[in-house]
N, C-alpha and C positions, 0 to 999 in steps of 0.2 A: 605239308601239302604245298605244292607250288601252283601259282596261277598268275595270269597276266590280264590286266584290265584292257578291254577293247574300247577305245575312246571314240565317242560319237564324232569328234572333230576329224577323225581319220576316214570317216565313212559318209560325210555329208555332201560330197560332190560327186555327181555322175560324170565320169570321164568319158568324153565322146570325141570322135573325129569323123570326117566324111571325105569321100572322093567327089570332087566337083566335076561338072561336065567337061572341063578343060584338062582334067587329069591331075589337077592340084589336089594335094592331100591337106585339108584344112583342119585346124584345131579350134575348139570352142575356147573362149577366154578363160573359163575355169580350168580347162584341161591344160592350156598353155601355162597358166600359173602353177598348177600342181606339178607339171613336168619340169618347170624351171626353164622354159624355152628362151627366156631372156639371157640365160647363162650358157645354155647348150647350143653349140653351133651346128650339130648334125645328129641324125638318127639313122639307125640301121633297121632293116626289116628282116624277119625270118618267117619261114612257113612251118606249119605243124605237119609232121609226117603222117599223123593219124586223122586229121580233120581238115576238109577243104574250107570250112568256115572259120578257122582260127589261124591268126598270124601273131607275130610278136613284134613289138616296137622296143628298140634298145637305144637309149640315149648314148651319144658318142661325142667325140670331139672332132672338130674340123681337121682335115689332114688324113683322116682314116679313109683309105680308098674304097672301102666297102660301104661307106656312109653317104647319105643324102644330106645336102646342105639345107639348114633351116633358114627360110627367108621371112622377112617381116614387111608388111605394108600397113602403115598406121599401127593399130593395136592388134592386127591380125597376123598370125603365124601360119606358115604353110610350107610344104615340101613339094617340089615339082617332081612327081614320080610317074608321069604318064606312061613312059616306056615300060616300067616295071608292071603297072597294072594291066597294060595291054598284053604283056608276056604271060600274065596269069589269067588271061581271058576274062577279066572283070568288065562287064558291059556297063560302065558308069555313065554312058550317054543315054541309054534307054532306062536305066534304073538308078534310083537314089541308093547309094551304098554307104552305110554308116557302120562304125565300129564302136562297141562299148569296151572300154579299157578297164582292166583289173591289174592292180599293182602286185607284182611277185618279187620276192627276194631270192637272189641266186648268190649265196655267199655274201660278199660285200656289195655286189651290184644290184641295182633295181632294174627290172625289165617289166614290160606291160603286155599282158595277154590281150589280144584284140579279137573280140567275138563279132563276126560280121552279121549284119542284118541288111536286107534290101527290099525295095518295093518299086514297082514301076513308076517312072516319072509321069507327071500329068502334062 
């Protein structure tokens, strides 16, 4: 009988990111650490063909013309993707738009499923 231990250390961090009013896509500190944003220079986004509330985040290397550059201000990591979010008709000015990330393995690669949540800004 085969089995695999599911370690609590792999599931103790809620991975989250959000779109700011300026169109910046910001990562929480814990998410930046888990994704290794200090080593990753860029990320790619993909949309889900079956759900409007699901996107994918794919760590990439700088120089990939399909990728967005990861920027850092202090301890804060972000991607400037305003034009992308505008093209997807995401109203991040009127709504707080957040994403919960779930790690997925695609062969040797790791990608992150992004489940969208939103609520009106106050």
